[in-house]
N, CA, C and O atoms as a Maestro MAE file, in Angstrom:
{
 s_m_m2io_version
 :::
 2.0.0
}

f_m_ct {
 s_m_title
 :::
 protein
 m_atom[328] {
  # First column is atom index #
  i_m_mmod_type
  r_m_x_coord
  r_m_y_coord
  r_m_z_coord
  i_m_residue_number
  s_m_chain_name
  s_m_pdb_residue_name
  s_m_pdb_atom_name
  i_m_atomic_number
  :::
  1 25 3.834 12.419 -82.995 1 A "MET " " N  " 7
  2 3 4.153 11.351 -82.433 1 A "MET " " CA " 6
  3 2 4.540 10.162 -83.474 1 A "MET " " C  " 6
  4 15 3.925 9.891 -84.505 1 A "MET " " O  " 8
  5 25 5.659 9.540 -82.985 2 A "GLY " " N  " 7
  6 3 6.144 8.283 -83.746 2 A "GLY " " CA " 6
  7 2 5.431 7.344 -84.022 2 A "GLY " " C  " 6
  8 15 4.468 7.597 -83.299 2 A "GLY " " O  " 8
  9 25 5.097 6.112 -84.722 3 A "SER " " N  " 7
  10 3 4.650 4.612 -84.661 3 A "SER " " CA " 6
  11 2 5.527 3.941 -84.574 3 A "SER " " C  " 6
  12 15 6.683 4.274 -84.834 3 A "SER " " O  " 8
  13 25 5.113 2.704 -84.136 4 A "ILE " " N  " 7
  14 3 5.801 2.167 -84.624 4 A "ILE " " CA " 6
  15 2 5.567 0.589 -85.702 4 A "ILE " " C  " 6
  16 15 4.796 -0.333 -85.434 4 A "ILE " " O  " 8
  17 25 6.387 0.675 -86.789 5 A "ARG " " N  " 7
  18 3 5.803 0.495 -87.874 5 A "ARG " " CA " 6
  19 2 5.172 -1.233 -87.858 5 A "ARG " " C  " 6
  20 15 4.025 -1.627 -88.064 5 A "ARG " " O  " 8
  21 25 6.825 -2.261 -87.427 6 A "TYR " " N  " 7
  22 3 5.950 -3.779 -87.426 6 A "TYR " " CA " 6
  23 2 4.718 -3.825 -86.175 6 A "TYR " " C  " 6
  24 15 4.279 -4.966 -86.031 6 A "TYR " " O  " 8
  25 25 4.316 -3.162 -85.585 7 A "ILE " " N  " 7
  26 3 2.849 -3.521 -84.541 7 A "ILE " " CA " 6
  27 2 1.523 -2.784 -85.843 7 A "ILE " " C  " 6
  28 15 1.190 -1.751 -86.424 7 A "ILE " " O  " 8
  29 25 1.235 -4.063 -85.696 8 A "GLU " " N  " 7
  30 3 -0.072 -3.391 -87.409 8 A "GLU " " CA " 6
  31 2 -1.644 -3.084 -86.509 8 A "GLU " " C  " 6
  32 15 -2.654 -2.577 -86.996 8 A "GLU " " O  " 8
  33 25 -1.470 -3.525 -85.203 9 A "GLU " " N  " 7
  34 3 -2.590 -3.172 -84.345 9 A "GLU " " CA " 6
  35 2 -2.689 -2.857 -83.070 9 A "GLU " " C  " 6
  36 15 -2.863 -4.034 -82.754 9 A "GLU " " O  " 8
  37 25 -2.731 -2.313 -82.066 10 A "SER " " N  " 7
  38 3 -3.267 -2.653 -80.781 10 A "SER " " CA " 6
  39 2 -4.054 -1.625 -80.202 10 A "SER " " C  " 6
  40 15 -4.311 -0.517 -80.673 10 A "SER " " O  " 8
  41 25 -4.575 -2.369 -78.596 11 A "ALA " " N  " 7
  42 3 -5.265 -1.450 -77.711 11 A "ALA " " CA " 6
  43 2 -4.566 -1.567 -76.270 11 A "ALA " " C  " 6
  44 15 -3.879 -2.566 -76.058 11 A "ALA " " O  " 8
  45 25 -4.699 -0.651 -75.331 12 A "VAL " " N  " 7
  46 3 -3.769 -0.585 -74.540 12 A "VAL " " CA " 6
  47 2 -4.854 -0.519 -73.055 12 A "VAL " " C  " 6
  48 15 -5.228 0.629 -73.295 12 A "VAL " " O  " 8
  49 25 -5.421 -0.784 -72.077 13 A "ILE " " N  " 7
  50 3 -6.146 -1.171 -71.343 13 A "ILE " " CA " 6
  51 2 -5.940 -1.515 -69.587 13 A "ILE " " C  " 6
  52 15 -5.941 -2.611 -69.026 13 A "ILE " " O  " 8
  53 25 -5.699 0.464 -68.748 14 A "TYR " " N  " 7
  54 3 -5.626 0.011 -67.630 14 A "TYR " " CA " 6
  55 2 -6.569 -1.060 -66.615 14 A "TYR " " C  " 6
  56 15 -7.752 -0.738 -66.506 14 A "TYR " " O  " 8
  57 25 -6.153 -2.205 -65.931 15 A "HIS " " N  " 7
  58 3 -6.644 -2.844 -65.128 15 A "HIS " " CA " 6
  59 2 -5.795 -2.620 -63.633 15 A "HIS " " C  " 6
  60 15 -4.688 -2.746 -63.110 15 A "HIS " " O  " 8
  61 25 -7.178 -2.198 -63.382 16 A "LYS " " N  " 7
  62 3 -7.046 -1.440 -61.247 16 A "LYS " " CA " 6
  63 2 -7.636 -3.024 -60.800 16 A "LYS " " C  " 6
  64 15 -8.659 -3.550 -61.241 16 A "LYS " " O  " 8
  65 25 -6.610 -3.647 -59.726 17 A "SER " " N  " 7
  66 3 -7.086 -4.387 -58.815 17 A "SER " " CA " 6
  67 2 -7.098 -4.586 -57.535 17 A "SER " " C  " 6
  68 15 -6.430 -3.717 -56.974 17 A "SER " " O  " 8
  69 25 -7.347 -4.995 -57.143 18 A "GLU " " N  " 7
  70 3 -7.812 -4.440 -55.377 18 A "GLU " " CA " 6
  71 2 -6.551 -4.925 -54.595 18 A "GLU " " C  " 6
  72 15 -6.458 -4.869 -53.369 18 A "GLU " " O  " 8
  73 25 -5.383 -5.511 -55.615 19 A "ASN " " N  " 7
  74 3 -4.238 -6.078 -54.958 19 A "ASN " " CA " 6
  75 2 -3.347 -5.208 -54.917 19 A "ASN " " C  " 6
  76 15 -2.731 -5.202 -53.852 19 A "ASN " " O  " 8
  77 25 -2.880 -4.110 -56.016 20 A "ASP " " N  " 7
  78 3 -1.843 -3.326 -56.426 20 A "ASP " " CA " 6
  79 2 -2.460 -2.415 -56.846 20 A "ASP " " C  " 6
  80 15 -3.662 -2.159 -56.773 20 A "ASP " " O  " 8
  81 25 -1.453 -1.778 -57.405 21 A "ASN " " N  " 7
  82 3 -2.184 -0.195 -58.167 21 A "ASN " " CA " 6
  83 2 -2.301 -0.729 -59.255 21 A "ASN " " C  " 6
  84 15 -1.549 -0.070 -59.973 21 A "ASN " " O  " 8
  85 25 -2.715 -1.431 -59.804 22 A "GLY " " N  " 7
  86 3 -2.939 -1.537 -61.057 22 A "GLY " " CA " 6
  87 2 -1.732 -2.031 -62.064 22 A "GLY " " C  " 6
  88 15 -0.647 -2.305 -61.552 22 A "GLY " " O  " 8
  89 25 -1.937 -2.171 -63.769 23 A "LYS " " N  " 7
  90 3 -1.242 -3.071 -64.833 23 A "LYS " " CA " 6
  91 2 -1.612 -2.045 -65.829 23 A "LYS " " C  " 6
  92 15 -2.666 -1.433 -65.658 23 A "LYS " " O  " 8
  93 25 -0.693 -1.727 -67.087 24 A "ILE " " N  " 7
  94 3 -1.140 -1.323 -67.914 24 A "ILE " " CA " 6
  95 2 -0.744 -2.529 -68.966 24 A "ILE " " C  " 6
  96 15 0.419 -2.861 -69.198 24 A "ILE " " O  " 8
  97 25 -1.808 -3.074 -69.509 25 A "ILE " " N  " 7
  98 3 -1.637 -4.214 -70.590 25 A "ILE " " CA " 6
  99 2 -2.014 -3.853 -72.169 25 A "ILE " " C  " 6
  100 15 -3.083 -3.339 -72.498 25 A "ILE " " O  " 8
  101 25 -1.632 -3.982 -72.496 26 A "ALA " " N  " 7
  102 3 -1.265 -3.954 -73.894 26 A "ALA " " CA " 6
  103 2 -1.699 -5.046 -75.068 26 A "ALA " " C  " 6
  104 15 -0.692 -5.337 -75.714 26 A "ALA " " O  " 8
  105 25 -2.160 -5.318 -75.255 27 A "PHE " " N  " 7
  106 3 -2.550 -6.766 -76.720 27 A "PHE " " CA " 6
  107 2 -2.515 -5.589 -77.857 27 A "PHE " " C  " 6
  108 15 -2.906 -4.458 -78.147 27 A "PHE " " O  " 8
  109 25 -1.777 -6.680 -78.262 28 A "ILE " " N  " 7
  110 3 -0.768 -6.104 -79.646 28 A "ILE " " CA " 6
  111 2 -1.057 -7.237 -80.656 28 A "ILE " " C  " 6
  112 15 -1.346 -8.375 -80.285 28 A "ILE " " O  " 8
  113 25 -0.955 -6.831 -82.080 29 A "ARG " " N  " 7
  114 3 -0.750 -7.876 -83.207 29 A "ARG " " CA " 6
  115 2 0.266 -7.534 -84.278 29 A "ARG " " C  " 6
  116 15 0.421 -6.596 -85.059 29 A "ARG " " O  " 8
  117 25 0.899 -8.667 -84.006 30 A "THR " " N  " 7
  118 3 2.171 -7.990 -84.303 30 A "THR " " CA " 6
  119 2 3.116 -9.437 -85.252 30 A "THR " " C  " 6
  120 15 2.883 -10.580 -84.858 30 A "THR " " O  " 8
  121 25 3.725 -9.318 -85.977 31 A "ALA " " N  " 7
  122 3 4.342 -11.114 -86.106 31 A "ALA " " CA " 6
  123 2 6.267 -11.072 -85.140 31 A "ALA " " C  " 6
  124 15 7.140 -11.939 -85.154 31 A "ALA " " O  " 8
  125 25 6.256 -9.861 -84.528 32 A "ILE " " N  " 7
  126 3 7.296 -9.954 -83.438 32 A "ILE " " CA " 6
  127 2 7.060 -10.211 -82.287 32 A "ILE " " C  " 6
  128 15 6.747 -9.201 -81.657 32 A "ILE " " O  " 8
  129 25 7.064 -11.015 -81.776 33 A "LYS " " N  " 7
  130 3 6.095 -10.849 -80.349 33 A "LYS " " CA " 6
  131 2 7.446 -11.207 -79.378 33 A "LYS " " C  " 6
  132 15 7.590 -12.087 -78.529 33 A "LYS " " O  " 8
  133 25 8.431 -10.087 -79.892 34 A "ASP " " N  " 7
  134 3 9.797 -9.868 -78.379 34 A "ASP " " CA " 6
  135 2 9.092 -8.866 -77.678 34 A "ASP " " C  " 6
  136 15 8.538 -8.002 -78.358 34 A "ASP " " O  " 8
  137 25 9.009 -8.815 -76.468 35 A "GLU " " N  " 7
  138 3 8.553 -7.979 -75.481 35 A "GLU " " CA " 6
  139 2 9.506 -6.435 -75.344 35 A "GLU " " C  " 6
  140 15 9.253 -5.233 -75.431 35 A "GLU " " O  " 8
  141 25 10.914 -7.429 -75.039 36 A "ASN " " N  " 7
  142 3 11.797 -7.091 -74.720 36 A "ASN " " CA " 6
  143 2 11.838 -5.376 -75.644 36 A "ASN " " C  " 6
  144 15 11.796 -4.224 -75.213 36 A "ASN " " O  " 8
  145 25 11.925 -5.869 -76.857 37 A "ARG " " N  " 7
  146 3 12.280 -4.817 -78.257 37 A "ARG " " CA " 6
  147 2 10.886 -4.094 -77.631 37 A "ARG " " C  " 6
  148 15 10.975 -3.303 -76.692 37 A "ARG " " O  " 8
  149 25 9.868 -4.370 -78.114 38 A "ILE " " N  " 7
  150 3 8.363 -3.874 -77.851 38 A "ILE " " CA " 6
  151 2 8.705 -2.503 -76.481 38 A "ILE " " C  " 6
  152 15 8.705 -1.290 -76.692 38 A "ILE " " O  " 8
  153 25 8.858 -2.916 -75.683 39 A "LEU " " N  " 7
  154 3 9.475 -2.087 -74.664 39 A "LEU " " CA " 6
  155 2 10.702 -1.175 -74.749 39 A "LEU " " C  " 6
  156 15 10.785 -0.304 -73.883 39 A "LEU " " O  " 8
  157 25 11.656 -1.254 -75.663 40 A "TYR " " N  " 7
  158 3 12.772 -0.725 -75.832 40 A "TYR " " CA " 6
  159 2 11.863 0.443 -76.984 40 A "TYR " " C  " 6
  160 15 11.668 1.598 -76.606 40 A "TYR " " O  " 8
  161 25 11.390 -0.011 -78.320 41 A "ASP " " N  " 7
  162 3 11.049 0.973 -79.362 41 A "ASP " " CA " 6
  163 2 9.992 1.808 -78.408 41 A "ASP " " C  " 6
  164 15 9.997 2.997 -78.726 41 A "ASP " " O  " 8
  165 25 9.120 1.521 -77.366 42 A "LEU " " N  " 7
  166 3 7.801 1.922 -76.482 42 A "LEU " " CA " 6
  167 2 8.906 3.015 -75.722 42 A "LEU " " C  " 6
  168 15 8.465 4.140 -75.957 42 A "LEU " " O  " 8
  169 25 9.644 3.077 -75.243 43 A "ALA " " N  " 7
  170 3 10.587 3.992 -74.164 43 A "ALA " " CA " 6
  171 2 10.876 5.249 -74.837 43 A "ALA " " C  " 6
  172 15 10.796 6.331 -74.256 43 A "ALA " " O  " 8
  173 25 11.247 5.104 -76.184 44 A "LYS " " N  " 7
  174 3 11.170 6.100 -77.659 44 A "LYS " " CA " 6
  175 2 10.351 6.937 -77.675 44 A "LYS " " C  " 6
  176 15 10.779 8.073 -77.884 44 A "LYS " " O  " 8
  177 25 8.967 6.786 -77.487 45 A "LEU " " N  " 7
  178 3 8.460 7.281 -77.863 45 A "LEU " " CA " 6
  179 2 7.164 8.248 -76.410 45 A "LEU " " C  " 6
  180 15 6.607 9.337 -76.552 45 A "LEU " " O  " 8
  181 25 7.104 7.445 -75.378 46 A "ILE " " N  " 7
  182 3 6.319 7.264 -74.132 46 A "ILE " " CA " 6
  183 2 7.013 7.159 -73.122 46 A "ILE " " C  " 6
  184 15 8.005 6.482 -72.850 46 A "ILE " " O  " 8
  185 25 6.158 8.193 -72.350 47 A "PRO " " N  " 7
  186 3 6.964 8.234 -70.701 47 A "PRO " " CA " 6
  187 2 7.123 7.132 -70.200 47 A "PRO " " C  " 6
  188 15 6.167 6.438 -70.544 47 A "PRO " " O  " 8
  189 25 7.832 6.554 -69.546 48 A "LYS " " N  " 7
  190 3 8.214 5.339 -68.471 48 A "LYS " " CA " 6
  191 2 7.197 5.487 -67.842 48 A "LYS " " C  " 6
  192 15 7.701 6.333 -67.104 48 A "LYS " " O  " 8
  193 25 5.993 5.394 -67.403 49 A "TYR " " N  " 7
  194 3 5.029 5.408 -66.174 49 A "TYR " " CA " 6
  195 2 3.298 5.150 -67.251 49 A "TYR " " C  " 6
  196 15 2.207 4.848 -66.768 49 A "TYR " " O  " 8
  197 25 3.516 5.324 -68.283 50 A "MET " " N  " 7
  198 3 2.462 4.649 -69.968 50 A "MET " " CA " 6
  199 2 3.278 3.176 -70.010 50 A "MET " " C  " 6
  200 15 2.473 2.265 -70.204 50 A "MET " " O  " 8
  201 25 4.460 2.775 -69.898 51 A "LEU " " N  " 7
  202 3 5.115 1.348 -70.558 51 A "LEU " " CA " 6
  203 2 3.626 0.964 -70.244 51 A "LEU " " C  " 6
  204 15 2.698 1.549 -69.686 51 A "LEU " " O  " 8
  205 25 3.752 -0.021 -70.718 52 A "PRO " " N  " 7
  206 3 2.945 -1.616 -70.445 52 A "PRO " " CA " 6
  207 2 3.546 -2.547 -69.358 52 A "PRO " " C  " 6
  208 15 4.722 -2.249 -69.147 52 A "PRO " " O  " 8
  209 25 3.081 -3.630 -68.570 53 A "ASN " " N  " 7
  210 3 3.194 -3.795 -67.165 53 A "ASN " " CA " 6
  211 2 3.084 -5.248 -67.894 53 A "ASN " " C  " 6
  212 15 3.695 -6.181 -67.372 53 A "ASN " " O  " 8
  213 25 2.270 -5.495 -69.174 54 A "LYS " " N  " 7
  214 3 1.983 -7.007 -69.084 54 A "LYS " " CA " 6
  215 2 1.591 -6.948 -71.072 54 A "LYS " " C  " 6
  216 15 0.748 -6.201 -71.568 54 A "LYS " " O  " 8
  217 25 2.569 -8.050 -71.945 55 A "PHE " " N  " 7
  218 3 1.646 -8.173 -72.982 55 A "PHE " " CA " 6
  219 2 1.082 -9.505 -73.634 55 A "PHE " " C  " 6
  220 15 1.390 -10.677 -73.417 55 A "PHE " " O  " 8
  221 25 0.079 -8.900 -74.575 56 A "GLU " " N  " 7
  222 3 -1.495 -9.696 -74.654 56 A "GLU " " CA " 6
  223 2 -0.883 -10.568 -76.268 56 A "GLU " " C  " 6
  224 15 -0.924 -9.588 -77.012 56 A "GLU " " O  " 8
  225 25 -0.710 -10.970 -76.577 57 A "PHE " " N  " 7
  226 3 -0.273 -11.041 -78.343 57 A "PHE " " CA " 6
  227 2 -1.595 -12.040 -78.403 57 A "PHE " " C  " 6
  228 15 -2.118 -12.898 -77.692 57 A "PHE " " O  " 8
  229 25 -1.921 -11.108 -80.285 58 A "TYR " " N  " 7
  230 3 -3.032 -11.889 -80.908 58 A "TYR " " CA " 6
  231 2 -2.945 -11.767 -82.228 58 A "TYR " " C  " 6
  232 15 -2.910 -10.602 -82.624 58 A "TYR " " O  " 8
  233 25 -2.895 -12.657 -83.085 59 A "ASP " " N  " 7
  234 3 -3.226 -13.153 -84.592 59 A "ASP " " CA " 6
  235 2 -4.330 -11.494 -85.060 59 A "ASP " " C  " 6
  236 15 -4.228 -10.526 -85.814 59 A "ASP " " O  " 8
  237 25 -5.075 -11.908 -84.284 60 A "HIS " " N  " 7
  238 3 -6.037 -11.162 -85.189 60 A "HIS " " CA " 6
  239 2 -7.261 -10.071 -83.816 60 A "HIS " " C  " 6
  240 15 -8.060 -10.843 -83.287 60 A "HIS " " O  " 8
  241 25 -7.369 -9.036 -83.462 61 A "LEU " " N  " 7
  242 3 -7.868 -8.418 -81.959 61 A "LEU " " CA " 6
  243 2 -9.453 -8.512 -82.394 61 A "LEU " " C  " 6
  244 15 -9.995 -8.400 -83.494 61 A "LEU " " O  " 8
  245 25 -9.997 -8.777 -81.017 62 A "PRO " " N  " 7
  246 3 -11.810 -8.530 -81.978 62 A "PRO " " CA " 6
  247 2 -12.248 -7.312 -81.573 62 A "PRO " " C  " 6
  248 15 -11.995 -6.470 -80.711 62 A "PRO " " O  " 8
  249 25 -12.947 -7.485 -82.427 63 A "LYS " " N  " 7
  250 3 -13.883 -6.281 -83.083 63 A "LYS " " CA " 6
  251 2 -15.400 -6.726 -82.661 63 A "LYS " " C  " 6
  252 15 -16.087 -7.739 -82.525 63 A "LYS " " O  " 8
  253 25 -15.492 -4.830 -82.505 64 A "ASN " " N  " 7
  254 3 -17.432 -5.289 -82.254 64 A "ASN " " CA " 6
  255 2 -17.704 -4.944 -83.649 64 A "ASN " " C  " 6
  256 15 -17.009 -5.187 -84.636 64 A "ASN " " O  " 8
  257 25 -19.183 -4.146 -83.547 65 A "LEU " " N  " 7
  258 3 -19.581 -4.131 -84.849 65 A "LEU " " CA " 6
  259 2 -19.835 -2.868 -85.324 65 A "LEU " " C  " 6
  260 15 -20.450 -2.685 -86.374 65 A "LEU " " O  " 8
  261 25 -19.395 -1.949 -84.609 66 A "ASN " " N  " 7
  262 3 -18.742 -0.906 -85.535 66 A "ASN " " CA " 6
  263 2 -17.218 -1.245 -86.162 66 A "ASN " " C  " 6
  264 15 -16.764 -0.496 -87.027 66 A "ASN " " O  " 8
  265 25 -16.728 -1.984 -85.860 67 A "GLY " " N  " 7
  266 3 -15.226 -2.697 -86.530 67 A "GLY " " CA " 6
  267 2 -14.275 -2.216 -85.723 67 A "GLY " " C  " 6
  268 15 -13.097 -2.568 -85.771 67 A "GLY " " O  " 8
  269 25 -14.745 -1.391 -84.949 68 A "LYS " " N  " 7
  270 3 -13.657 -0.726 -83.921 68 A "LYS " " CA " 6
  271 2 -13.082 -2.498 -83.027 68 A "LYS " " C  " 6
  272 15 -13.865 -3.432 -82.851 68 A "LYS " " O  " 8
  273 25 -11.963 -2.511 -82.718 69 A "ILE " " N  " 7
  274 3 -11.091 -3.162 -81.356 69 A "ILE " " CA " 6
  275 2 -12.642 -3.480 -79.963 69 A "ILE " " C  " 6
  276 15 -13.369 -2.634 -79.443 69 A "ILE " " O  " 8
  277 25 -12.632 -4.586 -79.823 70 A "ASP " " N  " 7
  278 3 -13.718 -4.598 -78.179 70 A "ASP " " CA " 6
  279 2 -13.374 -4.683 -77.597 70 A "ASP " " C  " 6
  280 15 -12.825 -5.743 -77.294 70 A "ASP " " O  " 8
  281 25 -13.373 -3.577 -76.846 71 A "ARG " " N  " 7
  282 3 -12.132 -3.505 -75.505 71 A "ARG " " CA " 6
  283 2 -13.266 -4.461 -74.646 71 A "ARG " " C  " 6
  284 15 -12.594 -5.487 -74.539 71 A "ARG " " O  " 8
  285 25 -14.264 -4.697 -74.126 72 A "LEU " " N  " 7
  286 3 -15.273 -5.760 -73.843 72 A "LEU " " CA " 6
  287 2 -14.580 -6.855 -73.964 72 A "LEU " " C  " 6
  288 15 -14.102 -7.547 -73.065 72 A "LEU " " O  " 8
  289 25 -14.537 -6.995 -75.050 73 A "LYS " " N  " 7
  290 3 -14.284 -8.554 -75.151 73 A "LYS " " CA " 6
  291 2 -12.450 -9.282 -74.272 73 A "LYS " " C  " 6
  292 15 -12.066 -10.270 -73.645 73 A "LYS " " O  " 8
  293 25 -11.785 -7.717 -74.920 74 A "LEU " " N  " 7
  294 3 -10.542 -8.084 -74.470 74 A "LEU " " CA " 6
  295 2 -10.093 -7.346 -72.694 74 A "LEU " " C  " 6
  296 15 -9.083 -6.713 -72.388 74 A "LEU " " O  " 8
  297 25 -11.653 -7.872 -71.539 75 A "LYS " " N  " 7
  298 3 -11.849 -7.478 -70.589 75 A "LYS " " CA " 6
  299 2 -11.951 -8.793 -69.633 75 A "LYS " " C  " 6
  300 15 -11.527 -9.045 -68.506 75 A "LYS " " O  " 8
  301 25 -13.007 -9.803 -70.982 76 A "GLU " " N  " 7
  302 3 -13.429 -10.846 -70.735 76 A "GLU " " CA " 6
  303 2 -12.005 -12.035 -69.402 76 A "GLU " " C  " 6
  304 15 -12.254 -12.974 -68.646 76 A "GLU " " O  " 8
  305 25 -11.173 -11.595 -69.603 77 A "ASN " " N  " 7
  306 3 -10.069 -12.996 -68.941 77 A "ASN " " CA " 6
  307 2 -9.836 -12.123 -67.529 77 A "ASN " " C  " 6
  308 15 -9.491 -12.932 -66.668 77 A "ASN " " O  " 8
  309 25 -9.889 -10.958 -67.054 78 A "TRP " " N  " 7
  310 3 -9.300 -10.337 -66.459 78 A "TRP " " CA " 6
  311 2 -8.600 -11.090 -65.106 78 A "TRP " " C  " 6
  312 15 -7.409 -10.871 -64.883 78 A "TRP " " O  " 8
  313 25 -9.174 -11.752 -64.445 79 A "SER " " N  " 7
  314 3 -8.528 -12.810 -63.738 79 A "SER " " CA " 6
  315 2 -7.473 -13.015 -64.053 79 A "SER " " C  " 6
  316 15 -6.712 -12.245 -63.468 79 A "SER " " O  " 8
  317 25 -7.124 -13.477 -64.506 80 A "LYS " " N  " 7
  318 3 -5.986 -13.697 -65.073 80 A "LYS " " CA " 6
  319 2 -4.979 -12.585 -64.970 80 A "LYS " " C  " 6
  320 15 -3.921 -12.963 -65.474 80 A "LYS " " O  " 8
  321 25 -4.905 -11.371 -64.513 81 A "TYR " " N  " 7
  322 3 -4.151 -10.363 -64.359 81 A "TYR " " CA " 6
  323 2 -4.284 -10.323 -62.450 81 A "TYR " " C  " 6
  324 15 -3.191 -10.130 -61.916 81 A "TYR " " O  " 8
  325 25 -5.024 -10.422 -61.846 82 A "GLU " " N  " 7
  326 3 -4.820 -10.705 -60.601 82 A "GLU " " CA " 6
  327 2 -3.403 -10.838 -59.949 82 A "GLU " " C  " 6
  328 15 -3.297 -11.111 -58.753 82 A "GLU " " O  " 8
  :::
 }
 m_bond[327] {
  # First column is bond index #
  i_m_from
  i_m_to
  i_m_order
  :::
  1 1 2 1
  2 2 3 1
  3 3 4 2
  4 3 5 1
  5 5 6 1
  6 6 7 1
  7 7 8 2
  8 7 9 1
  9 9 10 1
  10 10 11 1
  11 11 12 2
  12 11 13 1
  13 13 14 1
  14 14 15 1
  15 15 16 2
  16 15 17 1
  17 17 18 1
  18 18 19 1
  19 19 20 2
  20 19 21 1
  21 21 22 1
  22 22 23 1
  23 23 24 2
  24 23 25 1
  25 25 26 1
  26 26 27 1
  27 27 28 2
  28 27 29 1
  29 29 30 1
  30 30 31 1
  31 31 32 2
  32 31 33 1
  33 33 34 1
  34 34 35 1
  35 35 36 2
  36 35 37 1
  37 37 38 1
  38 38 39 1
  39 39 40 2
  40 39 41 1
  41 41 42 1
  42 42 43 1
  43 43 44 2
  44 43 45 1
  45 45 46 1
  46 46 47 1
  47 47 48 2
  48 47 49 1
  49 49 50 1
  50 50 51 1
  51 51 52 2
  52 51 53 1
  53 53 54 1
  54 54 55 1
  55 55 56 2
  56 55 57 1
  57 57 58 1
  58 58 59 1
  59 59 60 2
  60 59 61 1
  61 61 62 1
  62 62 63 1
  63 63 64 2
  64 63 65 1
  65 65 66 1
  66 66 67 1
  67 67 68 2
  68 67 69 1
  69 69 70 1
  70 70 71 1
  71 71 72 2
  72 71 73 1
  73 73 74 1
  74 74 75 1
  75 75 76 2
  76 75 77 1
  77 77 78 1
  78 78 79 1
  79 79 80 2
  80 79 81 1
  81 81 82 1
  82 82 83 1
  83 83 84 2
  84 83 85 1
  85 85 86 1
  86 86 87 1
  87 87 88 2
  88 87 89 1
  89 89 90 1
  90 90 91 1
  91 91 92 2
  92 91 93 1
  93 93 94 1
  94 94 95 1
  95 95 96 2
  96 95 97 1
  97 97 98 1
  98 98 99 1
  99 99 100 2
  100 99 101 1
  101 101 102 1
  102 102 103 1
  103 103 104 2
  104 103 105 1
  105 105 106 1
  106 106 107 1
  107 107 108 2
  108 107 109 1
  109 109 110 1
  110 110 111 1
  111 111 112 2
  112 111 113 1
  113 113 114 1
  114 114 115 1
  115 115 116 2
  116 115 117 1
  117 117 118 1
  118 118 119 1
  119 119 120 2
  120 119 121 1
  121 121 122 1
  122 122 123 1
  123 123 124 2
  124 123 125 1
  125 125 126 1
  126 126 127 1
  127 127 128 2
  128 127 129 1
  129 129 130 1
  130 130 131 1
  131 131 132 2
  132 131 133 1
  133 133 134 1
  134 134 135 1
  135 135 136 2
  136 135 137 1
  137 137 138 1
  138 138 139 1
  139 139 140 2
  140 139 141 1
  141 141 142 1
  142 142 143 1
  143 143 144 2
  144 143 145 1
  145 145 146 1
  146 146 147 1
  147 147 148 2
  148 147 149 1
  149 149 150 1
  150 150 151 1
  151 151 152 2
  152 151 153 1
  153 153 154 1
  154 154 155 1
  155 155 156 2
  156 155 157 1
  157 157 158 1
  158 158 159 1
  159 159 160 2
  160 159 161 1
  161 161 162 1
  162 162 163 1
  163 163 164 2
  164 163 165 1
  165 165 166 1
  166 166 167 1
  167 167 168 2
  168 167 169 1
  169 169 170 1
  170 170 171 1
  171 171 172 2
  172 171 173 1
  173 173 174 1
  174 174 175 1
  175 175 176 2
  176 175 177 1
  177 177 178 1
  178 178 179 1
  179 179 180 2
  180 179 181 1
  181 181 182 1
  182 182 183 1
  183 183 184 2
  184 183 185 1
  185 185 186 1
  186 186 187 1
  187 187 188 2
  188 187 189 1
  189 189 190 1
  190 190 191 1
  191 191 192 2
  192 191 193 1
  193 193 194 1
  194 194 195 1
  195 195 196 2
  196 195 197 1
  197 197 198 1
  198 198 199 1
  199 199 200 2
  200 199 201 1
  201 201 202 1
  202 202 203 1
  203 203 204 2
  204 203 205 1
  205 205 206 1
  206 206 207 1
  207 207 208 2
  208 207 209 1
  209 209 210 1
  210 210 211 1
  211 211 212 2
  212 211 213 1
  213 213 214 1
  214 214 215 1
  215 215 216 2
  216 215 217 1
  217 217 218 1
  218 218 219 1
  219 219 220 2
  220 219 221 1
  221 221 222 1
  222 222 223 1
  223 223 224 2
  224 223 225 1
  225 225 226 1
  226 226 227 1
  227 227 228 2
  228 227 229 1
  229 229 230 1
  230 230 231 1
  231 231 232 2
  232 231 233 1
  233 233 234 1
  234 234 235 1
  235 235 236 2
  236 235 237 1
  237 237 238 1
  238 238 239 1
  239 239 240 2
  240 239 241 1
  241 241 242 1
  242 242 243 1
  243 243 244 2
  244 243 245 1
  245 245 246 1
  246 246 247 1
  247 247 248 2
  248 247 249 1
  249 249 250 1
  250 250 251 1
  251 251 252 2
  252 251 253 1
  253 253 254 1
  254 254 255 1
  255 255 256 2
  256 255 257 1
  257 257 258 1
  258 258 259 1
  259 259 260 2
  260 259 261 1
  261 261 262 1
  262 262 263 1
  263 263 264 2
  264 263 265 1
  265 265 266 1
  266 266 267 1
  267 267 268 2
  268 267 269 1
  269 269 270 1
  270 270 271 1
  271 271 272 2
  272 271 273 1
  273 273 274 1
  274 274 275 1
  275 275 276 2
  276 275 277 1
  277 277 278 1
  278 278 279 1
  279 279 280 2
  280 279 281 1
  281 281 282 1
  282 282 283 1
  283 283 284 2
  284 283 285 1
  285 285 286 1
  286 286 287 1
  287 287 288 2
  288 287 289 1
  289 289 290 1
  290 290 291 1
  291 291 292 2
  292 291 293 1
  293 293 294 1
  294 294 295 1
  295 295 296 2
  296 295 297 1
  297 297 298 1
  298 298 299 1
  299 299 300 2
  300 299 301 1
  301 301 302 1
  302 302 303 1
  303 303 304 2
  304 303 305 1
  305 305 306 1
  306 306 307 1
  307 307 308 2
  308 307 309 1
  309 309 310 1
  310 310 311 1
  311 311 312 2
  312 311 313 1
  313 313 314 1
  314 314 315 1
  315 315 316 2
  316 315 317 1
  317 317 318 1
  318 318 319 1
  319 319 320 2
  320 319 321 1
  321 321 322 1
  322 322 323 1
  323 323 324 2
  324 323 325 1
  325 325 326 1
  326 326 327 1
  327 327 328 2
  :::
 }
}
């Protein structure tokens, strides 16, 4: 499978809320913050149902003690996705 060269780092989390079917949220570190371009490039690589509903852009994604992306830290502000 290919990759998108201008995306330096990313994490994707599914957020299920009480009000809807849920959202796929992509947390991305990239210099190019054009959601339409990213969606276009992603659509070439993954099925439509896997495309993110929301993008959050970061200069640096948070890391845990093991140096991996800290998904718990990314989930801290779930209320803004309700």
